[in-house]
C-alpha positions as CSV (number, residue, x, y, z in Angstrom):
1,M,0.0,0.0,0.0
2,I,2.8,2.5,1.0
3,R,4.7,1.6,-2.2
4,R,1.5,2.3,-4.3
5,L,1.1,5.7,-2.6
6,A,4.7,6.6,-3.2
7,L,4.5,5.6,-6.8
8,G,1.2,7.5,-7.2
9,G,2.8,10.6,-5.6
10,A,5.8,10.4,-8.0
11,V,3.4,10.2,-11.0
12,L,1.5,13.2,-9.7
13,L,4.7,15.1,-9.2
14,C,5.9,14.4,-12.7
15,A,2.5,15.3,-14.2
16,A,2.5,18.6,-12.2
17,L,6.0,19.5,-13.4
18,L,5.0,18.8,-17.0
19,A,1.8,20.8,-16.6
20,C,3.8,23.8,-15.2
21,G,6.0,23.8,-18.3
22,A,9.1,22.2,-16.8
23,E,11.6,22.0,-19.6
24,T,13.3,18.7,-20.5
25,E,16.1,18.2,-23.0
26,P,15.0,16.4,-26.1
27,A,16.1,12.7,-26.2
28,L,19.1,11.9,-28.4
29,S,19.3,9.0,-30.8
30,P,22.1,6.5,-30.1
31,D,24.3,7.6,-33.1
32,E,23.6,11.3,-32.9
33,T,26.7,13.6,-32.5
34,V,26.1,16.0,-29.7
35,D,27.1,19.7,-29.3
36,L,28.7,20.1,-25.9
37,S,28.8,23.9,-26.2
38,G,27.2,25.7,-23.3
39,S,27.2,26.1,-19.5
40,W,26.6,22.9,-17.5
41,R,25.8,22.7,-13.8
42,V,27.5,19.6,-12.4
43,R,27.8,17.9,-9.1
44,G,29.3,14.7,-7.8
45,L,31.9,13.1,-5.6
46,T,35.7,13.2,-5.5
47,T,37.2,10.0,-3.9
48,E,40.9,9.5,-2.9
49,V,42.0,6.4,-4.8
50,D,44.1,5.0,-1.9
51,S,42.0,5.8,1.2
52,G,38.5,5.7,-0.3
53,E,37.6,8.9,1.5
54,S,35.3,11.1,-0.5
55,R,33.9,14.6,-0.6
56,D,31.1,16.4,-2.5
57,I,32.0,18.7,-5.4
58,E,29.8,20.9,-7.5
59,G,30.0,23.9,-9.8
60,T,29.9,25.1,-13.4
61,L,31.6,23.6,-16.4
62,I,31.7,25.8,-19.6
63,L,32.3,23.9,-22.9
64,A,33.0,25.3,-26.4
65,Q,32.9,22.9,-29.3
66,Q,34.4,23.3,-32.8
67,G,34.0,20.2,-35.0
68,N,35.0,17.2,-33.0
69,E,37.2,19.2,-30.5
70,Y,36.2,21.1,-27.4
71,T,37.7,23.4,-24.9
72,A,36.6,23.6,-21.2
73,S,36.8,25.9,-18.3
74,F,35.4,25.2,-14.9
75,H,34.9,26.6,-11.4
76,L,33.9,24.0,-8.8
77,T,33.7,24.1,-5.0
78,T,34.5,21.4,-2.5
79,N,35.8,20.9,1.1
80,L,39.4,19.9,0.9
81,P,40.8,17.7,3.7
82,T,43.9,19.3,5.4
83,P,45.8,18.4,8.6
84,D,43.7,21.1,10.3
85,G,40.4,19.8,9.1
86,F,38.3,20.5,6.1
87,M,38.9,23.8,4.3
88,P,36.6,25.3,1.6
89,A,38.3,25.1,-1.7
90,D,37.7,26.2,-5.3
91,V,38.8,23.9,-8.1
92,V,39.5,26.0,-11.2
93,G,41.1,25.1,-14.5
94,N,40.8,24.7,-18.2
95,G,41.4,21.9,-20.7
96,S,40.6,20.5,-24.1
97,G,39.6,17.2,-25.7
98,T,37.9,15.4,-28.5
99,I,34.3,14.2,-29.2
100,E,33.1,11.2,-31.0
101,G,29.3,10.8,-31.2
102,R,28.1,11.2,-27.6
103,Q,31.5,10.3,-26.1
104,F,34.2,12.7,-25.2
105,E,37.6,12.6,-23.5
106,G,40.3,15.1,-22.7
107,S,42.6,16.6,-20.1
108,A,42.8,19.7,-18.0
109,K,45.2,21.6,-15.8
110,T,43.6,22.3,-12.5
111,Q,44.5,24.5,-9.5
112,L,43.1,24.2,-6.0
113,I,42.5,27.5,-4.3
114,M,41.7,27.4,-0.6
115,G,40.0,30.4,0.8
116,L,39.3,31.8,4.2
117,V,35.8,32.8,3.0
118,P,33.8,29.8,1.7
119,G,33.2,29.8,-2.0
120,E,34.8,33.2,-2.6
121,A,38.6,32.4,-3.0
122,G,38.6,32.4,-6.8
123,R,36.2,35.2,-7.4
124,F,37.8,38.3,-5.8
125,P,41.4,39.3,-6.6
126,F,42.4,40.3,-3.0
127,A,40.4,37.8,-1.0
128,P,42.6,35.9,1.6
129,R,43.5,32.6,0.1
130,S,46.2,30.0,-0.3
131,Y,47.0,27.9,-3.4
132,G,47.0,24.2,-3.3
133,P,48.7,21.8,-5.7
134,R,48.4,22.0,-9.4
135,L,46.8,18.9,-11.0
136,L,46.5,17.1,-14.3
137,S,42.9,15.8,-14.8
138,R,42.2,13.2,-17.5
139,S,38.5,12.8,-18.2
140,K,36.2,10.5,-20.1
141,G,32.4,10.9,-20.4
142,E,29.3,11.0,-22.4
143,V,26.1,12.8,-23.0
144,R,23.3,10.4,-22.3
145,A,20.1,10.1,-24.4
146,N,18.2,12.2,-21.9
147,G,20.7,15.1,-22.3
148,T,22.6,14.4,-19.0
149,L,26.4,14.9,-19.1
150,T,28.3,12.3,-17.0
151,F,32.1,11.9,-16.7
152,V,34.9,10.6,-14.6
153,S,38.2,12.4,-14.1
154,E,41.4,10.8,-12.9
155,N,43.4,13.5,-11.0
156,T,47.1,13.5,-10.2
157,G,49.6,16.1,-9.0
158,L,51.7,17.7,-11.7
159,E,55.4,16.9,-11.4
160,G,56.8,18.2,-8.1
161,E,53.3,18.6,-6.5
162,T,52.2,16.6,-3.5
163,Y,48.6,15.3,-4.0
164,A,46.9,12.0,-3.2
165,A,45.4,10.7,-6.5
166,T,41.7,11.2,-6.8
167,R,38.8,10.1,-9.0
168,T,36.0,12.6,-9.6
169,R,32.6,11.5,-10.9
170,L,30.3,14.3,-12.1
171,T,26.8,14.5,-13.5
172,G,25.1,17.6,-14.8
173,K,22.5,19.3,-17.0
174,R,23.0,22.1,-19.5
175,V,21.8,25.3,-17.9
176,R,22.6,27.6,-20.9
177,P,23.4,26.7,-24.5
178,R,26.3,28.5,-26.1
């Protein structure tokens, strides 16, 4: 009985969203080439490969596509573990890659910026902050048939940087086309 009520409630919620004009991305055919260009709101989890410890991460990914290549810039926020506890951190960077159908892969140079004011370290030029390690992120992902972007990044410190390798899994929706 409870399961039926929950299912009925979910159906009503979906119907209400559709009736109110909630927008959905059009479905993609399996062989359709996607245009990644635009601003994507993403969220997910970053997990340290060795320890298995994880933390939330979210933010904005901006992609620009030309042919079967893309460039990316991003601004994400997370709580970075430090010897003194968790510290708010911005994850910023840019990269590039290639697209084939709905699949894409590439790499990015990433910088961790730890700020004393949560979520503001990378936005204001004179905000108190410290810089963390510089990273190389290698990503693979796809745009699913429902328009959702999903990808996984393998992150390691650049030569000379101290950083425990991590894996970041992100999912998102386009919030603004190019």
